[in-house]
N, CA and C atoms of all chains as a GROMACS GRO file, in nm:
protein
  597
    1MET      N    1  -1.550   1.261   0.515
    1MET     CA    2  -1.562   1.243   0.661
    1MET      C    3  -1.416   1.221   0.707
    2THR      N    4  -1.378   1.310   0.797
    2THR     CA    5  -1.245   1.293   0.856
    2THR      C    6  -1.257   1.292   1.007
    3PHE      N    7  -1.167   1.228   1.077
    3PHE     CA    8  -1.172   1.236   1.216
    3PHE      C    9  -1.032   1.236   1.277
    4GLU      N   10  -1.017   1.289   1.388
    4GLU     CA   11  -0.886   1.296   1.456
    4GLU      C   12  -0.873   1.193   1.566
    5LEU      N   13  -0.764   1.129   1.556
    5LEU     CA   14  -0.739   1.032   1.666
    5LEU      C   15  -0.598   1.065   1.727
    6SER      N   16  -0.589   1.057   1.851
    6SER     CA   17  -0.461   1.085   1.910
    6SER      C   18  -0.371   0.963   1.874
    7GLN      N   19  -0.240   0.979   1.898
    7GLN     CA   20  -0.151   0.883   1.858
    7GLN      C   21  -0.179   0.742   1.942
    8PHE      N   22  -0.212   0.768   2.066
    8PHE     CA   23  -0.232   0.651   2.156
    8PHE      C   24  -0.366   0.583   2.116
    9SER      N   25  -0.465   0.660   2.097
    9SER     CA   26  -0.596   0.598   2.054
    9SER      C   27  -0.582   0.530   1.923
   10ALA      N   28  -0.507   0.588   1.834
   10ALA     CA   29  -0.493   0.522   1.702
   10ALA      C   30  -0.418   0.388   1.723
   11ALA      N   31  -0.320   0.390   1.811
   11ALA     CA   32  -0.250   0.262   1.840
   11ALA      C   33  -0.334   0.158   1.903
   12LEU      N   34  -0.429   0.205   1.988
   12LEU     CA   35  -0.518   0.120   2.051
   12LEU      C   36  -0.622   0.050   1.952
   13LEU      N   37  -0.674   0.140   1.864
   13LEU     CA   38  -0.768   0.081   1.763
   13LEU      C   39  -0.694  -0.019   1.672
   14PHE      N   40  -0.577   0.015   1.631
   14PHE     CA   41  -0.488  -0.073   1.550
   14PHE      C   42  -0.472  -0.207   1.629
   15ALA      N   43  -0.440  -0.197   1.757
   15ALA     CA   44  -0.418  -0.322   1.834
   15ALA      C   45  -0.539  -0.408   1.848
   16LEU      N   46  -0.656  -0.338   1.866
   16LEU     CA   47  -0.781  -0.409   1.881
   16LEU      C   48  -0.816  -0.486   1.750
   17CYS      N   49  -0.812  -0.413   1.644
   17CYS     CA   50  -0.849  -0.480   1.506
   17CYS      C   51  -0.747  -0.598   1.480
   18ALA      N   52  -0.624  -0.571   1.493
   18ALA     CA   53  -0.521  -0.670   1.454
   18ALA      C   54  -0.530  -0.790   1.553
   19SER      N   55  -0.553  -0.770   1.681
   19SER     CA   56  -0.551  -0.880   1.770
   19SER      C   57  -0.681  -0.964   1.751
   20THR      N   58  -0.786  -0.900   1.715
   20THR     CA   59  -0.911  -0.974   1.682
   20THR      C   60  -0.888  -1.070   1.568
   21VAL      N   61  -0.820  -1.033   1.462
   21VAL     CA   62  -0.799  -1.118   1.345
   21VAL      C   63  -0.696  -1.218   1.385
   22PHE      N   64  -0.594  -1.180   1.456
   22PHE     CA   65  -0.492  -1.275   1.491
   22PHE      C   66  -0.552  -1.384   1.583
   23GLY      N   67  -0.634  -1.344   1.673
   23GLY     CA   68  -0.703  -1.444   1.767
   23GLY      C   69  -0.781  -1.542   1.694
   24ILE      N   70  -0.865  -1.493   1.598
   24ILE     CA   71  -0.959  -1.586   1.531
   24ILE      C   72  -0.887  -1.677   1.435
   25THR      N   73  -0.776  -1.628   1.374
   25THR     CA   74  -0.714  -1.704   1.265
   25THR      C   75  -0.602  -1.796   1.324
   26GLN      N   76  -0.545  -1.767   1.422
   26GLN     CA   77  -0.423  -1.835   1.471
   26GLN      C   78  -0.456  -1.946   1.570
   27ARG      N   79  -0.578  -1.962   1.623
   27ARG     CA   80  -0.611  -2.069   1.724
   27ARG      C   81  -0.744  -2.146   1.674
   28GLN      N   82  -0.751  -2.260   1.728
   28GLN     CA   83  -0.865  -2.353   1.688
   28GLN      C   84  -0.990  -2.336   1.768
   29THR      N   85  -0.982  -2.321   1.896
   29THR     CA   86  -1.106  -2.324   1.975
   29THR      C   87  -1.146  -2.176   2.014
   30PRO      N   88  -1.274  -2.148   2.039
   30PRO     CA   89  -1.312  -2.017   2.072
   30PRO      C   90  -1.241  -1.968   2.205
   31ARG      N   91  -1.223  -2.053   2.302
   31ARG     CA   92  -1.154  -2.012   2.424
   31ARG      C   93  -1.006  -1.977   2.396
   32ASP      N   94  -0.936  -2.054   2.315
   32ASP     CA   95  -0.802  -2.021   2.282
   32ASP      C   96  -0.798  -1.895   2.195
   33MET      N   97  -0.886  -1.875   2.110
   33MET     CA   98  -0.897  -1.755   2.032
   33MET      C   99  -0.902  -1.625   2.118
   34MET      N  100  -0.993  -1.633   2.212
   34MET     CA  101  -1.011  -1.519   2.300
   34MET      C  102  -0.879  -1.490   2.380
   35ARG      N  103  -0.824  -1.595   2.431
   35ARG     CA  104  -0.702  -1.586   2.516
   35ARG      C  105  -0.583  -1.528   2.431
   36TYR      N  106  -0.570  -1.580   2.298
   36TYR     CA  107  -0.462  -1.539   2.219
   36TYR      C  108  -0.490  -1.388   2.174
   37GLY      N  109  -0.612  -1.356   2.143
   37GLY     CA  110  -0.646  -1.224   2.114
   37GLY      C  111  -0.617  -1.121   2.219
   38ALA      N  112  -0.649  -1.164   2.341
   38ALA     CA  113  -0.620  -1.079   2.460
   38ALA      C  114  -0.468  -1.066   2.478
   39TYR      N  115  -0.393  -1.179   2.453
   39TYR     CA  116  -0.250  -1.182   2.469
   39TYR      C  117  -0.183  -1.085   2.364
   40CYS      N  118  -0.236  -1.096   2.232
   40CYS     CA  119  -0.182  -1.005   2.135
   40CYS      C  120  -0.208  -0.861   2.170
   41PHE      N  121  -0.334  -0.834   2.209
   41PHE     CA  122  -0.366  -0.694   2.240
   41PHE      C  123  -0.280  -0.640   2.352
   42SER      N  124  -0.259  -0.723   2.459
   42SER     CA  125  -0.173  -0.676   2.571
   42SER      C  126  -0.022  -0.650   2.513
   43LEU      N  127   0.022  -0.735   2.434
   43LEU     CA  128   0.157  -0.716   2.384
   43LEU      C  129   0.161  -0.592   2.297
   44PHE      N  130   0.063  -0.566   2.212
   44PHE     CA  131   0.063  -0.445   2.133
   44PHE      C  132   0.065  -0.324   2.224
   45VAL      N  133  -0.027  -0.320   2.323
   45VAL     CA  134  -0.027  -0.202   2.414
   45VAL      C  135   0.100  -0.192   2.487
   46ALA      N  136   0.149  -0.301   2.538
   46ALA     CA  137   0.274  -0.295   2.616
   46ALA      C  138   0.389  -0.241   2.525
   47GLY      N  139   0.390  -0.290   2.403
   47GLY     CA  140   0.491  -0.245   2.309
   47GLY      C  141   0.486  -0.096   2.278
   48VAL      N  142   0.366  -0.049   2.265
   48VAL     CA  143   0.349   0.099   2.247
   48VAL      C  144   0.400   0.180   2.366
   49ILE      N  145   0.365   0.134   2.483
   49ILE     CA  146   0.400   0.211   2.609
   49ILE      C  147   0.550   0.201   2.614
   50ALA      N  148   0.607   0.088   2.595
   50ALA     CA  149   0.757   0.070   2.609
   50ALA      C  150   0.827   0.158   2.497
   51ALA      N  151   0.781   0.152   2.378
   51ALA     CA  152   0.842   0.240   2.272
   51ALA      C  153   0.828   0.381   2.301
   52SER      N  154   0.717   0.427   2.364
   52SER     CA  155   0.696   0.564   2.400
   52SER      C  156   0.800   0.613   2.503
   53TRP      N  157   0.817   0.521   2.605
   53TRP     CA  158   0.923   0.552   2.705
   53TRP      C  159   1.059   0.556   2.644
   54VAL      N  160   1.089   0.465   2.550
   54VAL     CA  161   1.233   0.471   2.495
   54VAL      C  162   1.245   0.601   2.428
   55MET      N  163   1.142   0.644   2.346
   55MET     CA  164   1.157   0.770   2.272
   55MET      C  165   1.164   0.887   2.363
   56TRP      N  166   1.095   0.883   2.475
   56TRP     CA  167   1.108   0.992   2.574
   56TRP      C  168   1.251   0.997   2.632
   57PHE      N  169   1.306   0.884   2.667
   57PHE     CA  170   1.448   0.881   2.713
   57PHE      C  171   1.549   0.920   2.605
   58ILE      N  172   1.521   0.890   2.482
   58ILE     CA  173   1.609   0.936   2.381
   58ILE      C  174   1.609   1.082   2.366
   59LYS      N  175   1.489   1.146   2.375
   59LYS     CA  176   1.474   1.294   2.357
   59LYS      C  177   1.541   1.367   2.488
   60HIS      N  178   1.522   1.306   2.603
   60HIS     CA  179   1.570   1.376   2.720
   60HIS      C  180   1.711   1.332   2.758
   61MET      N  181   0.845  -6.156   0.467
   61MET     CA  182   0.860  -6.036   0.534
   61MET      C  183   0.840  -5.919   0.441
   62ALA      N  184   0.913  -5.940   0.332
   62ALA     CA  185   0.902  -5.829   0.227
   62ALA      C  186   0.762  -5.823   0.171
   63ASN      N  187   0.705  -5.949   0.145
   63ASN     CA  188   0.572  -5.949   0.085
   63ASN      C  189   0.463  -5.892   0.190
   64ALA      N  190   0.500  -5.928   0.320
   64ALA     CA  191   0.398  -5.869   0.418
   64ALA      C  192   0.405  -5.723   0.413
   65ARG      N  193   0.529  -5.667   0.401
   65ARG     CA  194   0.538  -5.519   0.404
   65ARG      C  195   0.470  -5.460   0.279
   66ASN      N  196   0.482  -5.527   0.162
   66ASN     CA  197   0.426  -5.477   0.036
   66ASN      C  198   0.273  -5.486   0.046
   67THR      N  199   0.221  -5.597   0.102
   67THR     CA  200   0.081  -5.611   0.100
   67THR      C  201   0.002  -5.542   0.208
   68SER      N  202   0.082  -5.488   0.309
   68SER     CA  203   0.012  -5.420   0.412
   68SER      C  204  -0.054  -5.294   0.357
   69ALA      N  205  -0.178  -5.266   0.406
   69ALA     CA  206  -0.244  -5.142   0.362
   69ALA      C  207  -0.179  -5.018   0.401
   70ALA      N  208  -0.137  -4.932   0.310
   70ALA     CA  209  -0.071  -4.812   0.338
   70ALA      C  210  -0.184  -4.712   0.380
   71PRO      N  211  -0.149  -4.620   0.473
   71PRO     CA  212  -0.252  -4.520   0.508
   71PRO      C  213  -0.282  -4.431   0.390
   72ALA      N  214  -0.403  -4.403   0.380
   72ALA     CA  215  -0.446  -4.320   0.271
   72ALA      C  216  -0.395  -4.176   0.293
   73LYS      N  217  -0.342  -4.126   0.179
   73LYS     CA  218  -0.287  -3.985   0.190
   73LYS      C  219  -0.403  -3.895   0.193
   74ALA      N  220  -0.381  -3.791   0.280
   74ALA     CA  221  -0.491  -3.689   0.284
   74ALA      C  222  -0.473  -3.592   0.167
   75THR      N  223  -0.559  -3.600   0.066
   75THR     CA  224  -0.556  -3.516  -0.048
   75THR      C  225  -0.636  -3.394  -0.020
   76PRO      N  226  -0.580  -3.275  -0.042
   76PRO     CA  227  -0.658  -3.146  -0.027
   76PRO      C  228  -0.783  -3.137  -0.115
   77ASP      N  229  -0.879  -3.088  -0.054
   77ASP     CA  230  -1.013  -3.070  -0.123
   77ASP      C  231  -1.002  -2.956  -0.215
   78THR      N  232  -1.004  -2.979  -0.342
   78THR     CA  233  -0.987  -2.866  -0.439
   78THR      C  234  -1.115  -2.851  -0.526
   79SER      N  235  -1.223  -2.870  -0.459
   79SER     CA  236  -1.352  -2.858  -0.531
   79SER      C  237  -1.382  -2.712  -0.554
   80THR      N  238  -1.481  -2.694  -0.634
   80THR     CA  239  -1.529  -2.561  -0.669
   80THR      C  240  -1.563  -2.482  -0.547
   81ALA      N  241  -1.621  -2.547  -0.455
   81ALA     CA  242  -1.669  -2.471  -0.333
   81ALA      C  243  -1.555  -2.406  -0.254
   82VAL      N  244  -1.444  -2.474  -0.253
   82VAL     CA  245  -1.322  -2.415  -0.187
   82VAL      C  246  -1.284  -2.289  -0.260
   83TYR      N  247  -1.281  -2.298  -0.391
   83TYR     CA  248  -1.243  -2.172  -0.468
   83TYR      C  249  -1.337  -2.058  -0.443
   84ILE      N  250  -1.470  -2.094  -0.442
   84ILE     CA  251  -1.574  -1.990  -0.425
   84ILE      C  252  -1.563  -1.931  -0.279
   85VAL      N  253  -1.533  -2.021  -0.189
   85VAL     CA  254  -1.517  -1.967  -0.043
   85VAL      C  255  -1.397  -1.877  -0.038
   86THR      N  256  -1.290  -1.916  -0.102
   86THR     CA  257  -1.164  -1.836  -0.094
   86THR      C  258  -1.181  -1.703  -0.162
   87LEU      N  259  -1.243  -1.713  -0.280
   87LEU     CA  260  -1.266  -1.588  -0.357
   87LEU      C  261  -1.354  -1.488  -0.283
   88SER      N  262  -1.464  -1.544  -0.224
   88SER     CA  263  -1.557  -1.451  -0.156
   88SER      C  264  -1.497  -1.406  -0.031
   89ALA      N  265  -1.414  -1.482   0.036
   89ALA     CA  266  -1.345  -1.436   0.156
   89ALA      C  267  -1.254  -1.316   0.132
   90TRP      N  268  -1.188  -1.320   0.008
   90TRP     CA  269  -1.110  -1.204  -0.027
   90TRP      C  270  -1.191  -1.083  -0.078
   91LEU      N  271  -1.297  -1.106  -0.149
   91LEU     CA  272  -1.377  -0.993  -0.200
   91LEU      C  273  -1.450  -0.925  -0.086
   92ILE      N  274  -1.519  -0.994  -0.002
   92ILE     CA  275  -1.586  -0.938   0.106
   92ILE      C  276  -1.532  -0.994   0.239
   93PRO      N  277  -1.459  -0.913   0.319
   93PRO     CA  278  -1.396  -0.966   0.436
   93PRO      C  279  -1.497  -1.035   0.524
   94GLY      N  280  -1.469  -1.161   0.575
   94GLY     CA  281  -1.550  -1.231   0.667
   94GLY      C  282  -1.644  -1.319   0.597
   95LEU      N  283  -1.674  -1.301   0.473
   95LEU     CA  284  -1.774  -1.382   0.407
   95LEU      C  285  -1.738  -1.522   0.387
   96GLY      N  286  -1.608  -1.551   0.375
   96GLY     CA  287  -1.561  -1.692   0.364
   96GLY      C  288  -1.605  -1.771   0.486
   97HIS      N  289  -1.586  -1.709   0.601
   97HIS     CA  290  -1.631  -1.772   0.724
   97HIS      C  291  -1.775  -1.790   0.742
   98ILE      N  292  -1.848  -1.686   0.700
   98ILE     CA  293  -1.992  -1.685   0.707
   98ILE      C  294  -2.058  -1.799   0.625
   99LEU      N  295  -2.001  -1.811   0.500
   99LEU     CA  296  -2.045  -1.913   0.413
   99LEU      C  297  -2.022  -2.049   0.460
  100GLN      N  298  -1.920  -2.062   0.558
  100GLN     CA  299  -1.906  -2.189   0.617
  100GLN      C  300  -1.962  -2.212   0.755
  101LYS      N  301  -2.059  -2.122   0.781
  101LYS     CA  302  -2.140  -2.119   0.903
  101LYS      C  303  -2.059  -2.098   1.028
  102ARG      N  304  -1.951  -2.016   1.010
  102ARG     CA  305  -1.874  -1.961   1.133
  102ARG      C  306  -1.917  -1.811   1.138
  103TYR      N  307  -2.043  -1.792   1.178
  103TYR     CA  308  -2.109  -1.662   1.168
  103TYR      C  309  -2.034  -1.563   1.261
  104VAL      N  310  -2.009  -1.594   1.387
  104VAL     CA  311  -1.946  -1.497   1.480
  104VAL      C  312  -1.803  -1.461   1.431
  105ARG      N  313  -1.731  -1.564   1.399
  105ARG     CA  314  -1.595  -1.526   1.346
  105ARG      C  315  -1.607  -1.443   1.221
  106GLY      N  316  -1.691  -1.472   1.127
  106GLY     CA  317  -1.706  -1.393   1.008
  106GLY      C  318  -1.741  -1.251   1.034
  107VAL      N  319  -1.836  -1.228   1.124
  107VAL     CA  320  -1.881  -1.099   1.156
  107VAL      C  321  -1.771  -1.018   1.223
  108LEU      N  322  -1.692  -1.087   1.311
  108LEU     CA  323  -1.586  -1.021   1.385
  108LEU      C  324  -1.472  -0.981   1.286
  109LEU      N  325  -1.447  -1.075   1.192
  109LEU     CA  326  -1.335  -1.046   1.093
  109LEU      C  327  -1.379  -0.928   0.999
  110MET      N  328  -1.509  -0.933   0.958
  110MET     CA  329  -1.565  -0.826   0.876
  110MET      C  330  -1.550  -0.694   0.945
  111LEU      N  331  -1.593  -0.685   1.074
  111LEU     CA  332  -1.586  -0.564   1.151
  111LEU      C  333  -1.443  -0.517   1.173
  112ALA      N  334  -1.350  -0.606   1.203
  112ALA     CA  335  -1.211  -0.569   1.220
  112ALA      C  336  -1.155  -0.511   1.102
  113VAL      N  337  -1.171  -0.570   0.987
  113VAL     CA  338  -1.109  -0.529   0.854
  113VAL      C  339  -1.180  -0.397   0.814
  114CYS      N  340  -1.317  -0.390   0.820
  114CYS     CA  341  -1.387  -0.268   0.773
  114CYS      C  342  -1.355  -0.145   0.862
  115VAL      N  343  -1.355  -0.175   0.992
  115VAL     CA  344  -1.324  -0.059   1.082
  115VAL      C  345  -1.181  -0.008   1.058
  116MET      N  346  -1.092  -0.095   1.036
  116MET     CA  347  -0.955  -0.045   1.003
  116MET      C  348  -0.945   0.024   0.879
  117PHE      N  349  -1.011  -0.024   0.773
  117PHE     CA  350  -1.009   0.030   0.641
  117PHE      C  351  -1.073   0.171   0.645
  118PHE      N  352  -1.193   0.179   0.698
  118PHE     CA  353  -1.261   0.309   0.695
  118PHE      C  354  -1.203   0.409   0.796
  119ALA      N  355  -1.136   0.355   0.906
  119ALA     CA  356  -1.063   0.451   0.995
  119ALA      C  357  -0.948   0.507   0.920
  120GLY      N  358  -0.884   0.424   0.843
  120GLY     CA  359  -0.770   0.480   0.756
  120GLY      C  360  -0.811   0.580   0.660
  121LEU      N  361  -0.931   0.557   0.597
  121LEU     CA  362  -0.989   0.661   0.503
  121LEU      C  363  -1.023   0.789   0.585
  122GLY      N  364  -1.086   0.770   0.708
  122GLY     CA  365  -1.120   0.878   0.786
  122GLY      C  366  -1.004   0.969   0.829
  123MET      N  367  -0.892   0.898   0.845
  123MET     CA  368  -0.771   0.981   0.882
  123MET      C  369  -0.702   1.034   0.758
  124GLN      N  370  -0.767   1.027   0.645
  124GLN     CA  371  -0.719   1.090   0.521
  124GLN      C  372  -0.596   1.007   0.472
  125GLY      N  373  -0.597   0.874   0.494
  125GLY     CA  374  -0.492   0.795   0.441
  125GLY      C  375  -0.490   0.782   0.293
  126LYS      N  376  -0.386   0.730   0.240
  126LYS     CA  377  -0.375   0.721   0.089
  126LYS      C  378  -0.409   0.581   0.044
  127VAL      N  379  -0.484   0.566  -0.064
  127VAL     CA  380  -0.514   0.432  -0.121
  127VAL      C  381  -0.426   0.429  -0.250
  128TYR      N  382  -0.342   0.330  -0.255
  128TYR     CA  383  -0.235   0.323  -0.364
  128TYR      C  384  -0.305   0.267  -0.484
  129SER      N  385  -0.273   0.324  -0.604
  129SER     CA  386  -0.321   0.261  -0.731
  129SER      C  387  -0.219   0.174  -0.785
  130PHE      N  388  -0.243   0.098  -0.889
  130PHE     CA  389  -0.152   0.013  -0.948
  130PHE      C  390  -0.034   0.098  -1.006
  131ASN      N  391   0.080   0.060  -0.976
  131ASN     CA  392   0.200   0.140  -1.026
  131ASN      C  393   0.323   0.048  -1.036
  132THR      N  394   0.410   0.092  -1.114
  132THR     CA  395   0.540   0.026  -1.133
  132THR      C  396   0.656   0.108  -1.103
  133GLY      N  397   0.627   0.196  -1.003
  133GLY     CA  398   0.727   0.298  -0.962
  133GLY      C  399   0.818   0.249  -0.851
  134ASP      N  400   0.802   0.323  -0.739
  134ASP     CA  401   0.885   0.304  -0.621
  134ASP      C  402   0.835   0.166  -0.556
  135LEU      N  403   0.934   0.087  -0.496
  135LEU     CA  404   0.901  -0.045  -0.441
  135LEU      C  405   0.802  -0.037  -0.329
  136LEU      N  406   0.813   0.069  -0.246
  136LEU     CA  407   0.724   0.088  -0.145
  136LEU      C  408   0.582   0.118  -0.185
  137ASP      N  409   0.570   0.188  -0.300
  137ASP     CA  410   0.434   0.213  -0.357
  137ASP      C  411   0.380   0.084  -0.414
  138ILE      N  412   0.462  -0.001  -0.471
  138ILE     CA  413   0.412  -0.128  -0.520
  138ILE      C  414   0.359  -0.215  -0.408
  139LEU      N  415   0.443  -0.221  -0.300
  139LEU     CA  416   0.394  -0.300  -0.193
  139LEU      C  417   0.275  -0.253  -0.118
  140GLY      N  418   0.262  -0.114  -0.124
  140GLY     CA  419   0.138  -0.053  -0.075
  140GLY      C  420   0.013  -0.099  -0.154
  141PHE      N  421   0.029  -0.096  -0.276
  141PHE     CA  422  -0.078  -0.144  -0.363
  141PHE      C  423  -0.112  -0.289  -0.339
  142VAL      N  424  -0.018  -0.371  -0.320
  142VAL     CA  425  -0.035  -0.511  -0.294
  142VAL      C  426  -0.106  -0.528  -0.159
  143GLY      N  427  -0.067  -0.451  -0.057
  143GLY     CA  428  -0.137  -0.450   0.070
  143GLY      C  429  -0.286  -0.406   0.048
  144ASP      N  430  -0.298  -0.297  -0.016
  144ASP     CA  431  -0.434  -0.234  -0.028
  144ASP      C  432  -0.527  -0.332  -0.100
  145ILE      N  433  -0.486  -0.402  -0.197
  145ILE     CA  434  -0.580  -0.475  -0.276
  145ILE      C  435  -0.626  -0.601  -0.204
  146GLY      N  436  -0.553  -0.633  -0.100
  146GLY     CA  437  -0.589  -0.744  -0.013
  146GLY      C  438  -0.731  -0.722   0.051
  147ALA      N  439  -0.772  -0.596   0.060
  147ALA     CA  440  -0.904  -0.560   0.118
  147ALA      C  441  -1.023  -0.600   0.030
  148GLY      N  442  -0.996  -0.647  -0.095
  148GLY     CA  443  -1.098  -0.684  -0.183
  148GLY      C  444  -1.187  -0.577  -0.234
  149VAL      N  445  -1.320  -0.594  -0.215
  149VAL     CA  446  -1.416  -0.497  -0.272
  149VAL      C  447  -1.406  -0.357  -0.203
  150LEU      N  448  -1.349  -0.354  -0.077
  150LEU     CA  449  -1.329  -0.229  -0.022
  150LEU      C  450  -1.237  -0.145  -0.097
  151TYR      N  451  -1.129  -0.202  -0.147
  151TYR     CA  452  -1.032  -0.129  -0.228
  151TYR      C  453  -1.097  -0.073  -0.359
  152PHE      N  454  -1.172  -0.168  -0.428
  152PHE     CA  455  -1.239  -0.132  -0.552
  152PHE      C  456  -1.334  -0.016  -0.530
  153LEU      N  457  -1.402  -0.024  -0.416
  153LEU     CA  458  -1.501   0.080  -0.379
  153LEU      C  459  -1.433   0.218  -0.350
  154ALA      N  460  -1.324   0.208  -0.286
  154ALA     CA  461  -1.250   0.331  -0.252
  154ALA      C  462  -1.187   0.398  -0.381
  155ARG      N  463  -1.142   0.311  -0.473
  155ARG     CA  464  -1.093   0.361  -0.604
  155ARG      C  465  -1.204   0.419  -0.683
  156ALA      N  466  -1.322   0.350  -0.681
  156ALA     CA  467  -1.439   0.391  -0.767
  156ALA      C  468  -1.488   0.524  -0.715
  157MET      N  469  -1.495   0.544  -0.578
  157MET     CA  470  -1.545   0.657  -0.526
  157MET      C  471  -1.437   0.774  -0.511
  158ASP      N  472  -1.322   0.743  -0.553
  158ASP     CA  473  -1.210   0.834  -0.548
  158ASP      C  474  -1.177   0.885  -0.408
  159TRP      N  475  -1.190   0.782  -0.316
  159TRP     CA  476  -1.147   0.805  -0.179
  159TRP      C  477  -1.001   0.782  -0.160
  160GLY      N  478  -0.942   0.832  -0.056
  160GLY     CA  479  -0.804   0.793  -0.025
  160GLY      C  480  -0.709   0.864  -0.112
  161ALA      N  481  -0.724   1.005  -0.129
  161ALA     CA  482  -0.627   1.075  -0.208
  161ALA      C  483  -0.506   1.104  -0.127
  162GLY      N  484  -0.513   1.099   0.021
  162GLY     CA  485  -0.404   1.120   0.098
  162GLY      C  486  -0.385   1.264   0.138
  163ASN      N  487  -0.315   1.296   0.237
  163ASN     CA  488  -0.293   1.439   0.280
  163ASN      C  489  -0.161   1.440   0.349
  164ILE      N  490  -0.067   1.491   0.275
  164ILE     CA  491   0.070   1.498   0.328
  164ILE      C  492   0.088   1.606   0.429
  165HIS      N  493  -0.010   1.694   0.452
  165HIS     CA  494   0.004   1.797   0.554
  165HIS      C  495  -0.029   1.751   0.693
  166ARG      N  496  -0.091   1.632   0.705
  166ARG     CA  497  -0.137   1.583   0.842
  166ARG      C  498  -0.055   1.459   0.872
  167ALA      N  499  -0.006   1.467   0.999
  167ALA     CA  500   0.076   1.353   1.034
  167ALA      C  501  -0.008   1.224   1.046
  168VAL      N  502  -0.134   1.242   1.089
  168VAL     CA  503  -0.230   1.132   1.126
  168VAL      C  504  -0.260   1.063   1.000
  169ALA      N  505  -0.250   1.137   0.885
  169ALA     CA  506  -0.282   1.071   0.748
  169ALA      C  507  -0.193   0.958   0.712
  170ASP      N  508  -0.071   0.973   0.763
  170ASP     CA  509   0.030   0.866   0.734
  170ASP      C  510  -0.014   0.733   0.818
  171TYR      N  511  -0.064   0.755   0.932
  171TYR     CA  512  -0.123   0.648   1.004
  171TYR      C  513  -0.236   0.580   0.926
  172GLY      N  514  -0.321   0.664   0.873
  172GLY     CA  515  -0.436   0.624   0.791
  172GLY      C  516  -0.393   0.538   0.676
  173THR      N  517  -0.277   0.583   0.610
  173THR     CA  518  -0.225   0.498   0.492
  173THR      C  519  -0.189   0.361   0.545
  174LYS      N  520  -0.121   0.352   0.662
  174LYS     CA  521  -0.080   0.225   0.716
  174LYS      C  522  -0.204   0.142   0.762
  175TYR      N  523  -0.304   0.207   0.814
  175TYR     CA  524  -0.430   0.140   0.848
  175TYR      C  525  -0.486   0.069   0.734
  176ILE      N  526  -0.489   0.134   0.615
  176ILE     CA  527  -0.556   0.086   0.495
  176ILE      C  528  -0.473  -0.039   0.442
  177VAL      N  529  -0.342  -0.026   0.442
  177VAL     CA  530  -0.259  -0.135   0.396
  177VAL      C  531  -0.266  -0.260   0.493
  178VAL      N  532  -0.269  -0.229   0.622
  178VAL     CA  533  -0.278  -0.343   0.719
  178VAL      C  534  -0.421  -0.407   0.718
  179ALA      N  535  -0.527  -0.324   0.689
  179ALA     CA  536  -0.655  -0.390   0.680
  179ALA      C  537  -0.653  -0.494   0.562
  180GLY      N  538  -0.588  -0.455   0.451
  180GLY     CA  539  -0.572  -0.549   0.340
  180GLY      C  540  -0.503  -0.673   0.373
  181LEU      N  541  -0.390  -0.655   0.447
  181LEU     CA  542  -0.301  -0.773   0.489
  181LEU      C  543  -0.379  -0.859   0.589
  182LEU      N  544  -0.453  -0.796   0.682
  182LEU     CA  545  -0.534  -0.881   0.777
  182LEU      C  546  -0.636  -0.958   0.703
  183ASN      N  547  -0.692  -0.907   0.599
  183ASN     CA  548  -0.792  -0.975   0.517
  183ASN      C  549  -0.730  -1.092   0.447
  184VAL      N  550  -0.600  -1.080   0.403
  184VAL     CA  551  -0.535  -1.198   0.342
  184VAL      C  552  -0.518  -1.307   0.450
  185VAL      N  553  -0.484  -1.272   0.568
  185VAL     CA  554  -0.475  -1.379   0.679
  185VAL      C  555  -0.608  -1.439   0.695
  186ALA      N  556  -0.715  -1.357   0.690
  186ALA     CA  557  -0.852  -1.419   0.711
  186ALA      C  558  -0.880  -1.513   0.588
  187VAL      N  559  -0.841  -1.476   0.468
  187VAL     CA  560  -0.872  -1.556   0.353
  187VAL      C  561  -0.801  -1.689   0.372
  188VAL      N  562  -0.678  -1.686   0.411
  188VAL     CA  563  -0.596  -1.810   0.434
  188VAL      C  564  -0.667  -1.898   0.537
  189ASP      N  565  -0.726  -1.839   0.648
  189ASP     CA  566  -0.792  -1.908   0.748
  189ASP      C  567  -0.922  -1.972   0.691
  190ALA      N  568  -0.996  -1.894   0.604
  190ALA     CA  569  -1.112  -1.951   0.545
  190ALA      C  570  -1.079  -2.072   0.455
  191TYR      N  571  -0.965  -2.062   0.388
  191TYR     CA  572  -0.923  -2.163   0.297
  191TYR      C  573  -0.899  -2.288   0.377
  192HIS      N  574  -0.822  -2.276   0.488
  192HIS     CA  575  -0.796  -2.389   0.583
  192HIS      C  576  -0.911  -2.454   0.635
  193ILE      N  577  -1.025  -2.374   0.664
  193ILE     CA  578  -1.145  -2.431   0.712
  193ILE      C  579  -1.214  -2.511   0.599
  194ALA      N  580  -1.206  -2.455   0.478
  194ALA     CA  581  -1.274  -2.519   0.364
  194ALA      C  582  -1.204  -2.651   0.320
  195ILE      N  583  -1.079  -2.670   0.347
  195ILE     CA  584  -1.015  -2.793   0.310
  195ILE      C  585  -1.013  -2.891   0.427
  196GLY      N  586  -1.067  -2.843   0.543
  196GLY     CA  587  -1.065  -2.936   0.660
  196GLY      C  588  -0.946  -2.940   0.753
  197LYS      N  589  -0.854  -2.840   0.721
  197LYS     CA  590  -0.728  -2.830   0.801
  197LYS      C  591  -0.760  -2.770   0.947
  198LYS      N  592  -0.865  -2.695   0.944
  198LYS     CA  593  -0.904  -2.625   1.067
  198LYS      C  594  -1.046  -2.640   1.088
  199GLN      N  595  -1.098  -2.640   1.207
  199GLN     CA  596  -1.239  -2.658   1.232
  199GLN      C  597  -1.309  -2.522   1.235
   0.00000   0.00000   0.00000
């Protein structure tokens, strides 16, 4: 079984799984877990978009 | 004064719980992702951890990522093996079924390799969390 993911969707899946684990393991209460997970996810996605623009500017 | 200081009751030191149950929880958390939390009645957390690690591991395999075998060669290969084996039974299953041969002709296969390594590392984080719950450091 093989499947193709675009680079962005691969990064999104990575961010979703990693932020789920970070949220659960790094905070004590369910509310804090959800907030920290969402925070990590948004940082992952923002980092991906920022890195993409940096690479675009380097190329052009 | 000195006597009063000596006779005053000192606060009891918190000793870590090293009972067999802690070892069983820790070992099961490593072998099957999320099971350490499920055994301690944290069902939602356990299922979410299991999903996150398994999705990442099998997505990595689906992208034709490489599963490292035990080796004493290149340092990055050794570290890759250390990361992979963190996934517990998923790693042994992949080795037994001969999955994860890798494909150097596809760029996305390199992502798959990283997915598999990170799935193992995330499971190690989950194991430490299950251990902290077992010894009472976390609720």
